[in-house]
C-alpha positions as CSV (number, residue, x, y, z in Angstrom):
1,X,4.9,-27.0,-26.6
2,X,6.2,-24.2,-24.4
3,X,7.5,-25.3,-21.0
4,X,5.4,-24.3,-18.0
5,X,6.9,-22.7,-14.9
6,X,5.7,-22.6,-11.3
7,X,5.5,-19.3,-9.4
8,X,5.9,-18.6,-5.7
9,X,5.8,-22.2,-4.6
10,X,6.2,-22.9,-0.9
11,X,5.4,-21.0,2.3
12,X,8.8,-20.4,3.7
13,X,9.9,-16.8,4.5
14,X,8.3,-13.9,6.1
15,X,6.2,-12.8,3.1
16,X,3.0,-14.5,2.0
17,X,2.6,-15.9,-1.5
18,X,0.0,-15.4,-4.2
19,X,-0.6,-16.3,-7.8
20,X,0.3,-13.6,-10.3
21,X,-3.4,-13.0,-11.3
22,X,-4.3,-12.5,-7.6
23,X,-2.2,-9.4,-7.4
24,X,-3.0,-7.9,-10.9
25,X,-0.1,-9.6,-12.8
26,X,-0.8,-11.4,-16.1
27,X,0.0,-15.1,-15.8
28,X,0.9,-15.4,-19.5
29,X,3.3,-12.5,-19.3
30,X,4.7,-13.8,-16.1
31,X,5.5,-17.0,-18.0
32,X,7.1,-14.9,-20.7
33,X,9.4,-13.2,-18.2
34,X,10.8,-16.6,-17.1
35,X,11.0,-17.8,-20.7
36,X,13.0,-14.8,-21.7
37,X,15.5,-15.2,-18.8
38,X,15.6,-18.9,-19.4
39,X,16.6,-18.3,-23.0
40,X,19.5,-16.2,-21.8
41,X,20.6,-19.2,-19.7
42,X,20.3,-21.5,-22.7
43,X,22.4,-19.1,-24.8
44,X,25.0,-19.2,-22.0
45,X,24.8,-15.5,-21.6
46,X,23.5,-15.8,-18.1
47,X,24.9,-18.3,-15.6
48,X,21.8,-18.4,-13.5
49,X,19.8,-16.3,-11.1
50,X,16.8,-15.9,-8.8
51,X,13.9,-13.5,-9.8
52,X,11.4,-12.4,-7.1
53,X,8.4,-10.1,-7.7
54,X,6.0,-9.0,-5.0
55,X,2.9,-6.9,-5.2
56,X,0.4,-5.8,-2.5
57,X,2.6,-7.4,0.1
58,X,2.6,-10.9,-1.5
59,X,5.3,-12.7,-3.5
60,X,3.9,-13.6,-6.9
61,X,7.1,-14.9,-8.5
62,X,10.1,-16.6,-6.8
63,X,11.9,-18.5,-9.5
64,X,15.4,-19.9,-9.7
65,X,17.0,-20.2,-13.1
66,X,20.1,-21.8,-14.5
67,X,23.2,-22.8,-12.6
68,X,24.3,-21.6,-9.1
69,X,27.8,-22.6,-10.0
70,X,28.6,-22.9,-13.7
71,X,31.8,-24.7,-13.0
72,X,30.1,-27.6,-11.2
73,X,26.7,-27.3,-13.0
74,X,24.9,-27.2,-9.6
75,X,21.4,-25.9,-10.2
76,X,20.3,-22.6,-8.9
77,X,18.4,-22.7,-5.6
78,X,15.9,-20.1,-4.2
79,X,18.1,-19.7,-1.1
80,X,21.3,-19.1,-3.1
81,X,23.6,-16.4,-1.6
82,X,24.8,-13.6,-3.8
83,X,27.4,-10.9,-3.5
84,X,25.1,-7.8,-3.7
85,X,27.8,-5.1,-3.7
86,X,26.2,-1.7,-3.9
87,X,22.8,-3.0,-2.9
88,X,24.4,-2.7,0.5
89,X,24.1,1.1,0.2
90,X,20.3,1.3,0.8
91,X,20.6,-0.8,3.9
92,X,23.4,1.3,5.4
93,X,21.5,4.5,4.4
94,X,18.5,3.2,6.4
95,X,20.9,2.6,9.4
96,X,22.1,6.2,9.2
97,X,18.5,7.4,9.1
98,X,17.6,5.2,12.1
99,X,20.4,7.0,14.1
100,X,19.0,10.3,12.9
101,X,15.5,9.4,14.1
102,X,17.1,8.5,17.5
103,X,18.6,12.0,17.8
104,X,22.2,10.7,17.6
105,X,23.2,12.7,14.5
106,X,22.0,15.4,12.1
107,X,22.3,14.9,8.3
108,X,23.7,18.5,8.2
109,X,26.5,17.5,10.5
110,X,30.0,17.8,9.0
111,X,31.6,14.5,8.4
112,X,34.6,15.8,10.4
113,X,32.4,16.0,13.5
114,X,32.6,12.2,13.7
115,X,35.7,11.6,11.7
116,X,38.3,14.3,12.3
117,X,40.5,13.1,9.5
118,X,38.1,14.8,7.1
119,X,38.6,18.3,8.6
120,X,41.3,19.4,6.1
121,X,40.4,17.8,2.8
122,X,41.6,19.2,-0.5
123,X,40.0,19.3,-3.9
124,X,41.8,18.6,-7.2
125,X,41.1,21.4,-9.7
126,X,42.4,22.0,-13.2
127,X,44.3,25.3,-13.4
128,X,46.0,26.3,-16.6
129,X,46.0,22.7,-17.8
130,X,47.5,21.2,-14.6
131,X,46.0,19.7,-11.5
132,X,46.3,21.8,-8.4
133,X,45.1,21.0,-4.9
134,X,43.1,23.6,-3.0
135,X,41.5,23.7,0.4
136,X,37.7,22.9,0.2
137,X,35.5,25.9,0.8
138,X,33.1,23.9,3.0
139,X,33.6,20.3,4.2
140,X,31.2,17.5,3.3
141,X,28.2,16.7,5.4
142,X,26.5,13.3,6.2
143,X,23.8,14.5,3.8
144,X,26.5,14.8,1.0
145,X,27.7,11.3,1.8
146,X,24.1,9.9,1.5
147,X,23.4,11.5,-1.8
148,X,26.9,11.2,-3.4
149,X,27.7,14.9,-3.5
150,X,30.7,14.7,-1.1
151,X,33.4,14.9,-3.9
152,X,34.4,11.3,-3.5
153,X,34.6,8.9,-6.4
154,X,35.3,5.3,-7.4
155,X,38.6,4.4,-9.1
156,X,36.9,2.1,-11.6
157,X,34.6,4.9,-13.0
158,X,37.4,6.6,-14.9
159,X,41.1,7.6,-15.0
160,X,41.2,11.2,-13.9
161,X,44.0,12.4,-11.6
162,X,42.0,11.6,-8.4
163,X,40.8,8.2,-9.6
164,X,44.4,7.3,-10.4
165,X,45.4,8.2,-6.8
166,X,42.6,5.9,-5.5
167,X,43.9,3.1,-7.6
168,X,47.5,3.7,-6.6
169,X,46.5,3.7,-2.9
170,X,44.5,0.4,-3.5
171,X,41.7,2.1,-1.7
172,X,39.4,-0.8,-2.5
173,X,41.4,-3.4,-0.6
174,X,39.5,-5.3,2.1
175,X,42.6,-5.8,4.3
176,X,42.1,-2.5,6.1
177,X,39.7,-1.9,9.0
178,X,36.9,0.6,8.5
179,X,38.9,3.1,10.6
180,X,42.1,2.6,8.6
181,X,40.1,2.9,5.3
182,X,38.6,6.1,6.5
183,X,41.9,7.7,7.3
184,X,43.4,6.6,4.0
185,X,40.5,7.9,2.0
186,X,40.4,11.3,3.8
187,X,44.1,11.9,2.7
188,X,43.2,11.7,-1.0
189,X,41.9,14.7,-2.9
190,X,38.3,15.2,-3.9
191,X,37.0,15.4,-7.5
192,X,34.8,18.4,-6.7
193,X,33.7,20.8,-4.0
194,X,31.2,19.1,-1.7
195,X,27.6,19.8,-2.6
196,X,28.4,20.9,-6.2
197,X,28.4,17.6,-8.3
198,X,26.8,14.2,-8.2
199,X,29.7,11.7,-8.5
200,X,29.1,8.1,-7.4
201,X,31.7,7.2,-4.9
202,X,32.8,5.7,-1.6
203,X,30.7,7.9,0.5
204,X,28.6,5.1,1.9
205,X,31.8,3.3,3.1
206,X,32.5,6.5,5.1
207,X,29.0,6.4,6.5
208,X,29.7,2.8,7.6
209,X,32.6,4.2,9.7
210,X,30.3,7.0,11.0
211,X,27.9,4.4,12.2
212,X,30.7,2.6,14.1
213,X,31.7,5.9,15.8
214,X,28.2,6.9,16.8
215,X,27.0,3.4,17.9
216,X,30.2,2.1,19.5
217,X,29.7,-1.1,17.5
218,X,31.3,-2.6,14.4
219,X,29.2,-1.9,11.3
220,X,28.4,-5.7,11.0
221,X,27.3,-5.9,14.6
222,X,25.1,-2.8,14.3
223,X,23.4,-4.0,11.1
224,X,22.9,-7.5,12.4
225,X,21.3,-6.3,15.7
226,X,19.3,-3.4,14.4
227,X,18.2,-4.5,10.9
228,X,18.9,-8.1,10.0
229,X,17.7,-9.9,13.1
230,X,14.6,-7.7,13.5
231,X,13.6,-8.3,9.8
232,X,14.5,-12.0,9.8
233,X,17.3,-11.5,7.3
234,X,19.2,-14.5,8.5
235,X,21.4,-15.0,5.4
236,X,22.7,-11.5,5.1
237,X,26.2,-10.4,6.3
238,X,29.7,-9.4,5.4
239,X,30.8,-13.0,5.0
240,X,29.2,-16.4,4.5
241,X,29.7,-19.0,7.3
242,X,31.4,-22.3,6.2
243,X,28.3,-24.4,6.5
244,X,26.6,-22.2,3.8
245,X,29.5,-22.1,1.3
246,X,27.7,-24.5,-1.0
247,X,24.9,-22.0,-1.4
248,X,27.1,-19.2,-2.9
249,X,26.2,-18.3,-6.5
250,X,29.2,-17.9,-8.8
251,X,29.7,-16.1,-12.2
252,X,31.1,-17.6,-15.4
253,X,34.9,-18.1,-15.3
254,X,35.0,-16.1,-18.5
255,X,32.7,-13.4,-19.7
256,X,30.3,-14.7,-22.3
257,X,30.8,-11.7,-24.6
258,X,34.6,-11.8,-24.4
259,X,35.2,-8.8,-22.2
260,X,37.6,-8.9,-19.3
261,X,35.9,-10.7,-16.5
262,X,35.7,-8.9,-13.2
263,X,37.0,-10.8,-10.3
264,X,34.2,-11.0,-7.6
265,X,35.0,-10.6,-3.9
266,X,35.6,-13.7,-1.8
267,X,32.8,-13.9,0.8
268,X,33.9,-17.1,2.3
269,X,36.2,-15.6,4.9
270,X,35.9,-12.7,7.3
271,X,37.7,-9.6,6.2
272,X,38.7,-6.5,8.1
273,X,36.8,-4.0,5.9
274,X,33.1,-4.2,6.4
275,X,32.2,-2.1,3.4
276,X,29.1,-0.1,3.9
277,X,29.1,0.7,0.2
278,X,29.4,-2.8,-1.2
279,X,30.4,-5.6,1.2
280,X,27.2,-7.6,1.9
281,X,26.1,-11.0,0.7
282,X,22.4,-11.8,0.7
283,X,19.6,-13.9,-0.7
284,X,16.6,-12.9,-2.8
285,X,14.1,-13.5,0.1
286,X,16.3,-11.7,2.6
287,X,16.5,-8.7,0.4
288,X,12.7,-9.0,-0.3
289,X,12.1,-8.5,3.4
290,X,14.1,-5.3,3.3
291,X,12.3,-4.0,0.3
292,X,8.9,-4.9,1.7
293,X,9.9,-2.8,4.8
294,X,10.6,0.1,2.4
295,X,7.4,-0.4,0.5
296,X,5.5,-0.5,3.8
297,X,7.2,2.9,4.7
298,X,9.4,1.6,7.5
299,X,7.7,-1.4,9.0
300,X,7.4,-5.1,8.5
301,X,5.7,-7.8,10.5
302,X,5.2,-5.6,13.6
303,X,8.8,-4.3,13.5
304,X,9.3,-0.6,12.7
305,X,12.8,0.6,11.8
306,X,11.9,4.0,10.3
307,X,8.9,6.4,10.4
308,X,6.8,6.7,7.2
309,X,7.9,10.3,6.6
310,X,11.5,9.4,6.9
311,X,11.1,6.7,4.2
312,X,9.4,9.2,2.0
313,X,12.2,11.6,2.6
314,X,14.8,9.0,1.8
315,X,13.3,8.0,-1.5
316,X,12.6,11.4,-3.1
317,X,15.1,13.3,-5.3
318,X,17.7,15.2,-3.3
319,X,19.8,16.5,-6.2
320,X,17.6,19.2,-7.7
321,X,19.7,21.3,-10.0
322,X,23.1,19.7,-8.9
323,X,24.7,18.4,-12.1
324,X,25.7,14.8,-12.7
325,X,29.4,14.2,-13.5
326,X,29.7,13.7,-17.3
327,X,32.2,10.8,-16.7
328,X,31.4,7.3,-15.5
329,X,28.7,8.5,-13.1
330,X,26.4,9.6,-15.9
331,X,25.8,6.0,-17.1
332,X,24.7,5.1,-13.6
333,X,22.1,7.9,-13.4
334,X,20.5,8.4,-16.8
335,X,18.4,11.4,-17.8
336,X,15.0,11.5,-16.1
337,X,16.4,10.3,-12.7
338,X,17.5,12.0,-9.6
339,X,19.1,10.5,-6.5
340,X,17.7,10.2,-3.0
341,X,19.5,9.0,0.1
342,X,21.0,5.7,-1.1
343,X,18.8,5.0,-4.1
344,X,18.2,6.4,-7.5
345,X,14.7,8.0,-8.1
346,X,12.7,8.3,-11.2
347,X,11.5,11.8,-11.6
348,X,9.1,11.6,-14.6
349,X,7.0,9.1,-16.5
350,X,8.9,10.0,-19.7
351,X,12.5,10.9,-20.5
352,X,13.7,7.4,-19.7
353,X,14.1,4.5,-22.1
354,X,12.3,1.9,-19.9
355,X,8.8,2.0,-18.3
356,X,8.1,2.9,-14.7
357,X,6.2,5.2,-12.5
358,X,7.4,8.6,-11.2
359,X,8.7,8.0,-7.7
360,X,10.0,4.5,-8.5
361,X,13.4,4.0,-6.9
362,X,16.1,1.4,-7.6
363,X,19.7,0.4,-7.4
364,X,22.0,-2.5,-8.2
365,X,25.3,-4.2,-7.5
366,X,28.5,-4.4,-9.4
367,X,28.2,-8.2,-9.8
368,X,24.8,-7.9,-11.4
369,X,22.1,-7.9,-8.7
370,X,19.4,-5.4,-9.2
371,X,16.1,-4.2,-7.7
372,X,13.4,-1.6,-8.1
373,X,10.5,-0.5,-5.9
374,X,7.4,1.2,-7.3
375,X,5.2,2.7,-4.5
376,X,2.6,3.8,-7.0
377,X,2.0,0.2,-8.1
378,X,2.7,-1.3,-4.6
379,X,5.3,-3.4,-6.3
380,X,8.9,-4.4,-6.1
381,X,11.2,-6.8,-8.1
382,X,14.6,-8.3,-7.5
383,X,16.9,-10.1,-9.8
384,X,19.8,-11.8,-8.1
385,X,22.6,-12.9,-10.5
386,X,26.4,-12.8,-10.8
387,X,27.0,-11.5,-14.2
388,X,29.1,-8.3,-13.8
389,X,29.5,-7.2,-17.4
390,X,25.8,-7.7,-18.2
391,X,24.4,-5.9,-15.1
392,X,23.0,-2.9,-17.0
393,X,21.3,-5.0,-19.6
394,X,19.5,-7.2,-17.1
395,X,18.5,-4.3,-15.0
396,X,16.7,-2.7,-17.9
397,X,15.3,-6.0,-19.1
398,X,13.9,-6.7,-15.7
399,X,11.9,-3.4,-15.7
400,X,10.6,-4.0,-19.3
401,X,9.4,-7.5,-18.5
402,X,7.9,-6.7,-15.1
403,X,5.9,-3.6,-16.2
404,X,4.6,-5.7,-19.1
405,X,3.0,-8.0,-16.5
406,X,0.9,-5.3,-14.9
407,X,-2.7,-5.5,-15.8
408,X,-4.2,-3.1,-13.2
């Protein structure tokens, strides 16, 4: 006999609950989603996770799976805290757009208007087989930072000359303040002229520093006061207080497929760098509150953070004909997708290897967490897990299984 699973038990949290069939999701296929993921746990390919699916404003699945800490064998809990890495980016992008709506900045503003260290950046170009540095023709804007066309990169996406300089500078260290990080990054060359290439990079970290300059607050304080507290995201922040350390989800000590295991960041202690591009820890229900705000086009429970048209603006394609770098960035933005302001956006029903609606937007985190929002179906799904090397697989698997559940 197949095991049975319960869905959306309890009444805690800001979002109401419903049975799958009450929101147009097939109960049997909902069971199958859990069974498939549970089989991954049994095979010891997945340490554990929390899957949350909501439609029509109601949570239809909120299920913990496997172990929260494989070393101790502690069972996964619904309120487990995960390192969400780049799922920080949509939140910080919303913060920038809030400041835009308040008239405190324009997206067309040069980055150097707020951070003078970016006034004289150089771009690394290949000339006659060697790398030469040239002055940029036009400096990056806040818009470029939001859509990843600022010429910045990540050192782990490849080994070109600029990425090697990032690595040598240890640009990812969390021992610098946001201000110190910004100055260090500004001194490094760009991989392309701003506005000419989509290259996933540390632009949202720079936006975090812009928020500090514009608001006069640390990034963590701004996010807490303006987003987390209003939305009731009580377990989201740049570090986890000591009384909640037992709730932190952990990955396997060794990768189940034998690949080198990524060392995840320590969120137990406060750090100087509050990374706008990848520093937050959160829970499935906290992030669900944020995604329901997005699906509601800027409001949740009487709290409005953005106007509806601003959310529409944020979640449409902003690349147009701008090419995607053929290096490591291409794997992050497959054919059929564009990029908005902090999220990837599906442009067509076809041309993609997984199902989904045109206009669906999504992103994930380096340690494995992933989400997607489908406005056409009034639906979002989150899978919180700490499985760095399997993140792309589970992101695709989540979409396949969730869209199979839709019956109307």
